[in-house]
C-alpha positions as CSV (number, residue, x, y, z in Angstrom):
1,X,0.0,0.0,0.0
2,X,2.8,2.3,0.9
3,X,4.6,1.6,-2.4
4,X,1.5,2.3,-4.3
5,X,1.1,5.7,-2.5
6,X,4.7,6.6,-3.2
7,X,4.4,5.6,-6.9
8,X,1.2,7.6,-7.2
9,X,2.7,10.6,-5.6
10,X,5.8,10.5,-7.8
11,X,3.5,10.2,-10.9
12,X,1.5,13.3,-9.9
13,X,4.7,15.1,-9.1
14,X,6.2,14.3,-12.6
15,X,3.0,15.3,-14.3
16,X,3.0,18.6,-12.4
17,X,6.6,19.2,-13.3
18,X,6.0,18.5,-16.9
19,X,2.9,20.8,-17.0
20,X,4.9,23.5,-15.3
21,X,7.8,23.1,-17.7
22,X,5.6,23.1,-20.8
23,X,3.5,26.1,-19.8
24,X,4.3,29.0,-22.1
25,X,3.6,32.7,-21.3
26,X,1.0,34.6,-23.4
27,X,2.1,37.0,-26.1
28,X,0.8,40.2,-27.8
29,X,-0.5,39.2,-31.2
30,X,-0.9,41.3,-34.4
31,X,-2.5,40.3,-37.7
32,X,-1.1,41.3,-41.0
33,X,-2.9,43.8,-43.1
34,X,-2.1,43.4,-46.9
35,X,-5.1,45.3,-48.2
36,X,-4.2,47.8,-51.0
37,X,-6.5,50.1,-53.0
38,X,-8.1,48.5,-56.0
39,X,-6.5,50.7,-58.6
40,X,-4.4,53.8,-59.5
41,X,-6.7,56.6,-60.5
42,X,-9.6,54.2,-61.2
43,X,-7.8,52.3,-63.9
44,X,-8.5,48.5,-63.9
45,X,-6.1,47.6,-66.7
46,X,-3.9,44.7,-65.5
47,X,-1.2,45.2,-68.2
48,X,2.0,45.7,-66.2
49,X,5.3,47.0,-67.6
50,X,7.2,45.5,-64.7
51,X,7.0,42.1,-66.4
52,X,9.0,43.4,-69.3
53,X,12.7,42.5,-69.0
54,X,15.2,45.4,-68.9
55,X,16.9,44.3,-72.1
56,X,13.7,45.2,-74.0
57,X,12.6,48.1,-71.9
58,X,15.8,50.1,-72.5
59,X,16.4,50.6,-76.2
60,X,19.7,52.5,-76.1
61,X,22.6,50.0,-76.9
62,X,25.1,52.0,-74.9
63,X,22.9,52.0,-71.8
64,X,22.3,48.2,-72.2
65,X,26.0,47.6,-72.4
66,X,26.6,49.6,-69.2
67,X,23.9,47.7,-67.4
68,X,25.2,44.3,-68.5
69,X,28.7,45.3,-67.3
70,X,27.4,46.6,-64.0
71,X,25.6,43.3,-63.3
72,X,28.9,41.5,-63.6
73,X,31.3,43.9,-61.9
74,X,29.4,46.0,-59.4
75,X,31.1,45.5,-56.0
76,X,28.0,46.0,-53.9
77,X,26.1,43.5,-55.9
78,X,28.9,41.0,-55.6
79,X,29.0,41.6,-51.8
80,X,25.3,40.7,-51.7
81,X,26.0,37.6,-53.7
82,X,28.3,36.4,-50.9
83,X,25.6,37.2,-48.4
84,X,23.4,34.8,-50.3
85,X,26.1,32.2,-50.1
86,X,26.3,32.7,-46.4
87,X,22.6,32.3,-46.0
88,X,22.8,29.1,-48.0
89,X,25.5,27.7,-45.7
90,X,23.2,28.6,-42.8
91,X,20.6,26.3,-44.3
92,X,23.1,23.5,-44.5
93,X,24.1,24.0,-40.9
94,X,20.5,24.0,-39.6
95,X,19.7,20.9,-41.6
96,X,22.6,19.1,-40.0
97,X,21.4,19.9,-36.5
98,X,18.3,17.6,-36.7
99,X,20.2,14.7,-38.2
100,X,22.3,12.3,-36.1
101,X,25.9,13.2,-35.6
102,X,28.4,10.4,-35.9
103,X,32.1,10.7,-35.2
104,X,35.2,8.5,-34.9
105,X,37.5,8.6,-31.9
106,X,40.9,7.2,-31.2
107,X,43.1,7.8,-28.2
108,X,45.9,6.6,-26.0
109,X,46.8,7.4,-22.4
110,X,48.7,6.3,-19.3
111,X,47.1,5.9,-15.9
112,X,48.7,5.0,-12.5
113,X,46.1,4.3,-9.8
114,X,47.1,4.4,-6.1
115,X,47.0,0.8,-4.7
116,X,45.3,1.8,-1.5
117,X,42.1,3.0,-3.2
118,X,39.0,1.1,-4.2
119,X,40.1,0.9,-7.8
120,X,43.7,0.0,-6.9
121,X,42.4,-2.7,-4.5
122,X,40.2,-4.2,-7.2
123,X,43.1,-4.2,-9.7
124,X,45.2,-6.0,-7.1
125,X,42.7,-8.9,-7.0
126,X,42.0,-9.1,-10.7
127,X,42.4,-12.6,-11.9
128,X,44.9,-12.4,-14.9
129,X,47.4,-15.0,-15.9
130,X,51.0,-14.2,-14.8
131,X,52.3,-14.0,-18.3
132,X,49.7,-11.4,-19.1
133,X,50.1,-9.4,-16.0
134,X,48.8,-5.9,-16.3
135,X,51.7,-3.4,-16.6
136,X,52.0,-0.6,-14.2
137,X,51.5,2.3,-14.8
138,X,48.5,1.2,-16.9
139,X,48.3,2.2,-20.6
140,X,44.9,2.8,-22.3
141,X,44.1,2.5,-26.0
142,X,40.7,3.3,-27.5
143,X,39.2,3.2,-31.0
144,X,35.5,3.6,-31.7
145,X,32.5,5.4,-33.2
146,X,30.2,7.6,-31.2
147,X,26.8,9.1,-32.2
148,X,24.5,11.7,-30.7
149,X,21.0,12.7,-31.8
150,X,18.5,15.2,-30.5
151,X,15.1,13.8,-31.4
152,X,13.1,16.7,-32.9
153,X,9.9,15.9,-31.0
154,X,8.5,19.5,-31.2
155,X,9.9,20.3,-34.7
156,X,12.1,22.9,-33.1
157,X,15.1,22.0,-35.3
158,X,13.0,21.6,-38.4
159,X,11.4,25.0,-37.9
160,X,14.8,26.5,-37.4
161,X,16.0,25.0,-40.7
162,X,12.9,26.2,-42.5
163,X,13.4,29.7,-41.1
164,X,17.0,29.6,-42.5
165,X,15.6,28.5,-45.9
166,X,13.2,31.5,-45.9
167,X,16.0,33.8,-45.0
168,X,18.0,32.4,-47.8
169,X,15.1,33.1,-50.2
170,X,14.8,36.5,-48.6
171,X,18.5,37.3,-49.4
172,X,17.8,36.3,-53.0
173,X,14.9,38.7,-53.2
174,X,17.2,41.3,-51.5
175,X,19.7,40.8,-54.3
176,X,16.9,41.2,-56.9
177,X,15.9,44.5,-55.3
178,X,19.5,45.6,-55.4
179,X,19.6,44.8,-59.1
180,X,16.4,46.8,-59.6
181,X,18.0,49.8,-57.9
182,X,21.3,49.4,-59.7
183,X,19.6,49.3,-63.1
184,X,17.5,52.4,-62.2
185,X,20.4,54.4,-60.8
186,X,22.5,53.6,-63.8
187,X,19.8,54.5,-66.3
188,X,19.1,57.8,-64.5
189,X,22.8,58.7,-64.4
190,X,23.1,57.9,-68.1
191,X,20.1,60.1,-69.1
192,X,21.5,62.9,-66.9
193,X,24.8,62.6,-68.8
194,X,23.1,63.0,-72.1
195,X,21.2,66.0,-70.8
196,X,24.4,67.6,-69.6
197,X,26.0,67.0,-73.1
198,X,23.0,68.8,-74.7
199,X,23.2,71.7,-72.2
200,X,26.9,72.1,-72.9
201,X,26.1,72.2,-76.6
202,X,23.5,74.9,-76.0
203,X,26.0,76.9,-74.0
204,X,28.6,76.7,-76.7
205,X,26.0,77.8,-79.3
206,X,25.0,80.8,-77.1
207,X,28.7,81.7,-76.6
208,X,29.0,82.0,-80.4
209,X,25.8,84.0,-80.7
210,X,26.8,86.4,-77.9
211,X,30.3,86.8,-79.2
212,X,28.9,87.9,-82.6
213,X,26.5,90.3,-80.8
214,X,29.5,91.7,-78.8
215,X,31.3,92.4,-82.1
216,X,28.3,94.2,-83.4
217,X,28.0,96.3,-80.2
218,X,31.7,97.3,-80.5
219,X,31.1,98.4,-84.1
220,X,28.1,100.4,-83.0
221,X,30.1,102.0,-80.2
222,X,32.7,103.1,-82.8
223,X,29.9,104.6,-84.7
224,X,28.7,106.3,-81.5
225,X,25.4,104.6,-81.6
226,X,25.9,103.0,-78.2
227,X,27.9,103.8,-75.2
228,X,30.8,101.9,-73.5
229,X,28.2,100.6,-70.9
230,X,26.5,98.5,-73.6
231,X,29.9,97.0,-74.6
232,X,30.7,96.1,-71.1
233,X,27.3,94.6,-70.4
234,X,27.6,92.4,-73.5
235,X,31.1,91.4,-72.6
236,X,30.0,90.4,-69.1
237,X,27.3,88.3,-70.6
238,X,29.7,86.5,-72.8
239,X,32.1,85.8,-69.9
240,X,29.2,84.6,-67.7
241,X,28.1,82.1,-70.4
242,X,31.7,80.9,-70.9
243,X,32.1,80.3,-67.2
244,X,28.9,78.3,-67.2
245,X,30.4,75.7,-69.6
246,X,33.1,74.8,-67.1
247,X,30.5,74.1,-64.4
248,X,28.7,71.8,-66.8
249,X,32.0,70.1,-67.8
250,X,32.6,69.4,-64.1
251,X,29.2,67.9,-63.7
252,X,29.8,65.7,-66.8
253,X,33.0,64.4,-65.3
254,X,31.3,63.6,-62.0
255,X,28.4,61.9,-63.7
256,X,30.8,59.8,-65.8
257,X,32.7,58.8,-62.8
258,X,29.5,57.9,-60.9
259,X,28.6,55.6,-63.8
260,X,32.1,54.1,-63.8
261,X,31.7,53.4,-60.1
262,X,28.4,51.6,-60.6
263,X,30.0,49.6,-63.4
264,X,32.9,48.7,-61.2
265,X,35.8,50.3,-63.1
266,X,38.2,53.2,-62.8
267,X,37.3,56.5,-64.6
268,X,37.1,56.4,-68.4
269,X,35.0,58.0,-71.0
270,X,31.4,56.8,-71.3
271,X,30.4,55.8,-74.8
272,X,27.1,57.5,-75.7
273,X,25.2,59.2,-78.5
274,X,24.4,62.7,-77.1
275,X,22.5,63.8,-80.2
276,X,20.0,61.0,-79.6
277,X,18.7,62.8,-76.5
278,X,16.7,65.3,-78.4
279,X,14.8,62.5,-80.1
280,X,14.2,60.5,-76.9
281,X,10.6,60.1,-75.8
282,X,9.6,58.4,-72.6
283,X,8.2,54.9,-73.0
284,X,4.5,54.4,-72.2
285,X,4.3,52.8,-68.8
286,X,1.4,50.4,-67.9
287,X,1.0,50.5,-64.1
288,X,-1.4,47.6,-63.9
289,X,-3.3,47.2,-60.5
290,X,-1.8,47.7,-57.0
291,X,-2.2,44.0,-56.1
292,X,0.5,43.1,-58.6
293,X,3.0,44.9,-56.5
294,X,3.0,42.0,-54.1
295,X,4.1,39.7,-57.0
296,X,6.5,42.0,-58.8
297,X,8.4,44.0,-56.1
298,X,11.4,42.1,-54.7
299,X,11.4,44.2,-51.5
300,X,7.8,43.2,-50.8
301,X,8.6,39.6,-51.4
302,X,11.7,39.9,-49.2
303,X,9.6,41.4,-46.4
304,X,7.0,38.7,-46.7
305,X,9.7,36.0,-46.4
306,X,11.3,37.7,-43.4
307,X,7.9,37.7,-41.8
308,X,7.4,34.0,-42.4
309,X,10.9,33.3,-41.0
310,X,10.1,35.4,-37.9
311,X,6.9,33.4,-37.3
312,X,8.9,30.2,-37.3
313,X,11.4,31.8,-34.9
314,X,8.6,32.2,-32.4
315,X,7.8,28.5,-32.8
316,X,11.4,27.6,-32.2
317,X,11.6,29.8,-29.1
318,X,8.3,28.3,-27.8
319,X,9.7,24.8,-28.2
320,X,12.4,25.6,-25.6
321,X,9.7,25.4,-22.9
322,X,9.1,21.7,-23.8
323,X,11.1,18.7,-22.8
324,X,13.9,17.7,-25.2
325,X,14.9,14.1,-25.9
326,X,18.5,13.2,-26.6
327,X,20.0,9.9,-27.6
328,X,23.7,9.0,-27.4
329,X,25.4,5.8,-28.5
330,X,28.9,4.5,-28.9
331,X,30.7,1.3,-29.9
332,X,34.4,0.5,-30.0
333,X,37.4,-1.3,-28.5
334,X,39.4,-0.4,-25.4
335,X,42.4,-2.3,-23.9
336,X,45.6,-1.7,-22.0
337,X,47.6,-3.5,-24.7
338,X,47.4,-2.8,-28.4
339,X,47.5,-6.6,-29.1
340,X,44.2,-7.0,-27.2
341,X,42.5,-4.0,-28.8
342,X,40.5,-6.0,-31.4
343,X,39.9,-9.0,-29.2
344,X,36.2,-9.5,-28.7
345,X,34.2,-9.7,-26.6
346,X,36.8,-8.8,-23.8
347,X,37.8,-5.5,-25.4
348,X,34.5,-4.6,-26.9
349,X,32.6,-1.6,-25.4
350,X,29.2,-0.1,-26.3
351,X,26.8,2.3,-24.8
352,X,23.3,3.5,-25.5
353,X,21.5,6.2,-23.4
354,X,18.6,8.5,-23.7
355,X,17.8,11.6,-21.6
356,X,14.7,13.7,-21.3
357,X,15.2,17.3,-20.0
358,X,12.8,20.2,-19.4
359,X,13.3,23.6,-17.9
360,X,11.7,23.9,-14.4
361,X,12.9,26.9,-12.4
362,X,14.4,30.2,-13.5
363,X,13.2,30.3,-17.1
364,X,14.0,33.9,-17.5
365,X,16.4,33.4,-20.4
366,X,13.9,31.2,-22.3
367,X,11.1,33.7,-21.7
368,X,13.3,36.6,-22.8
369,X,14.2,34.7,-26.1
370,X,10.5,33.9,-26.6
371,X,9.4,37.5,-26.1
372,X,12.2,38.8,-28.3
373,X,11.2,36.4,-31.1
374,X,7.6,37.6,-30.8
375,X,8.7,41.3,-30.9
376,X,10.8,40.6,-34.0
377,X,7.7,39.0,-35.6
378,X,5.6,42.1,-34.9
379,X,8.4,44.2,-36.2
380,X,8.5,42.1,-39.4
381,X,4.7,42.6,-39.7
382,X,5.1,46.4,-39.5
383,X,8.0,46.3,-42.0
384,X,5.9,44.2,-44.4
385,X,3.0,46.6,-44.2
386,X,5.3,49.6,-44.5
387,X,7.0,48.2,-47.6
388,X,3.6,47.7,-49.3
389,X,2.5,51.2,-48.4
390,X,5.8,52.7,-49.6
391,X,5.6,50.8,-52.9
392,X,2.0,52.0,-53.6
393,X,2.9,55.6,-52.8
394,X,6.0,55.4,-55.1
395,X,3.9,54.2,-58.0
396,X,1.1,56.7,-57.3
397,X,3.6,59.6,-57.2
398,X,5.1,58.6,-60.5
399,X,1.7,58.2,-62.2
400,X,1.0,61.8,-61.3
401,X,4.6,62.9,-62.1
402,X,4.6,61.5,-65.6
403,X,1.3,63.2,-66.4
404,X,2.4,66.6,-65.1
405,X,5.8,66.4,-66.7
406,X,4.2,65.7,-70.1
407,X,2.1,68.8,-69.8
408,X,5.1,70.9,-68.6
409,X,7.3,69.7,-71.5
410,X,4.6,70.7,-74.1
411,X,4.4,74.2,-72.6
412,X,8.2,74.7,-72.3
413,X,8.6,73.6,-75.9
414,X,6.2,76.4,-76.9
415,X,8.1,78.8,-74.6
416,X,11.4,77.9,-76.3
417,X,10.0,78.5,-79.7
418,X,8.7,81.9,-78.7
419,X,11.9,83.0,-77.1
420,X,14.0,81.7,-80.0
421,X,12.0,83.9,-82.3
422,X,12.4,86.8,-79.7
423,X,16.2,86.5,-79.9
424,X,16.2,87.0,-83.7
425,X,13.7,89.8,-83.4
426,X,15.6,91.6,-80.7
427,X,18.9,91.4,-82.6
428,X,17.2,92.8,-85.8
429,X,15.6,95.6,-83.8
430,X,18.9,96.4,-82.0
431,X,20.7,96.6,-85.3
432,X,18.2,99.1,-86.6
433,X,18.3,101.0,-83.3
434,X,14.7,100.2,-82.5
435,X,15.5,98.3,-79.3
436,X,18.1,98.9,-76.6
437,X,20.9,96.5,-75.6
438,X,19.1,95.6,-72.3
439,X,16.2,94.1,-74.2
440,X,18.7,92.0,-76.3
441,X,20.5,90.8,-73.2
442,X,17.4,89.9,-71.3
443,X,16.0,88.0,-74.3
444,X,19.2,86.0,-74.8
445,X,19.3,85.2,-71.1
446,X,15.7,84.1,-71.0
447,X,16.1,82.0,-74.1
448,X,19.2,80.2,-72.6
449,X,17.5,79.5,-69.3
450,X,14.3,78.2,-71.1
451,X,16.3,75.8,-73.3
452,X,18.1,74.6,-70.2
453,X,14.8,74.0,-68.5
454,X,13.4,72.2,-71.5
455,X,16.4,69.8,-71.4
456,X,16.0,69.3,-67.6
457,X,12.3,68.6,-68.1
458,X,13.0,65.9,-70.7
459,X,15.6,64.5,-68.3
460,X,13.0,64.4,-65.6
461,X,10.6,62.7,-68.0
462,X,13.2,60.0,-68.6
463,X,13.9,59.7,-64.9
464,X,10.2,59.4,-64.2
465,X,10.0,56.6,-66.7
466,X,12.9,54.8,-65.1
467,X,11.6,55.4,-61.5
468,X,8.1,54.2,-62.5
469,X,9.6,51.0,-64.0
470,X,11.6,50.5,-60.8
471,X,8.6,51.3,-58.5
472,X,6.5,48.7,-60.3
473,X,9.2,46.1,-59.6
474,X,10.8,45.9,-63.1
475,X,14.5,45.6,-63.8
476,X,15.6,42.5,-61.9
477,X,14.2,39.7,-64.1
């Protein structure tokens, strides 16, 4: 009766300990909100330019050659490729954790036991034939194989491995997002370089026009039709325009070097057709519907994979509250003489053991890990939602930007035409003394600034096209 009571008490105690060990604290939970507006400006067209590969989206052969070189040589991209390799190695390491570990062991040693001890007394009475008397001190030789295995009862190790797989896939999407940004930055810099070339050409044309005007003013001064003030004002205008070309040349050098950096090479001239800039027109971009951003944008897919990995991390941290089962085994030969080493069964040894452990008291470290994993999961949810919101706003901004830039470019084209005609008219009127030199100077300055603005507007149009393609998730595939 007493034994039964003791056994029952021990059983209840074990069940209580197990329940206490397995009890997990409650967590703050948050659901994921992936809802996006149904359309951009009420358009339901699902045609999406992001599905077009960059080789066909960009028609300029010089630009395509630069992009192709950058995808091979860009240092930052190659650094990211190594991060992908590290993530892949992490998957291998996690996979190995839930498989049995087997190793070989060999060793030799020397041991002298004091005779007046329990082991020494047992050795003194050991029944061994005189010709095979044990040497003293006693050598020890061992060869064998040993294995250990943590049985993944709660899928803790499998979840950790799956989380590593998701982070590997996330790193691949991170690389794709970097490719998208690299292609966009390179294209924007290339179009900026073409715009600067055209601005420099306009400046040089204006220098020639203003120099001719200065000659005319000097002749008119000799004829006493104008004063020295007019000559000095025209001369200052020529010097100002000449100084402007050096500023543009410096910007050209810096833009070329920025492109060379992206391409992964030291400074050298960038092959390009500057005259083709005036004939460029932005490609028509089909934005599709906002829901397609979840499929096309690498940064959204990366955030989604990070969130899935964070959820698995919570499950891994939760499993630490549960008992873990470990199994160890070994087999081999051990003897004090190498000639006995492979003699069986006397020198044969083997072992098999299993242990079940569970946390009971002072689980603060486990709780802290559990709470941290949940906080990272909530952080990943916010990051996922923020990435979706950011992507939608980027596309919405560019949809509006493309439309406004198109209207602005049309108006500036008309303005350039009007001011170009005004320059010719003002020169004719000045030659016939029907307009003063200030009108000529102001007209020339306005015409130069407006032509500059027209080129900058076209550059903005090309940049908006590139940014829209990038915002939709194009450029990596």
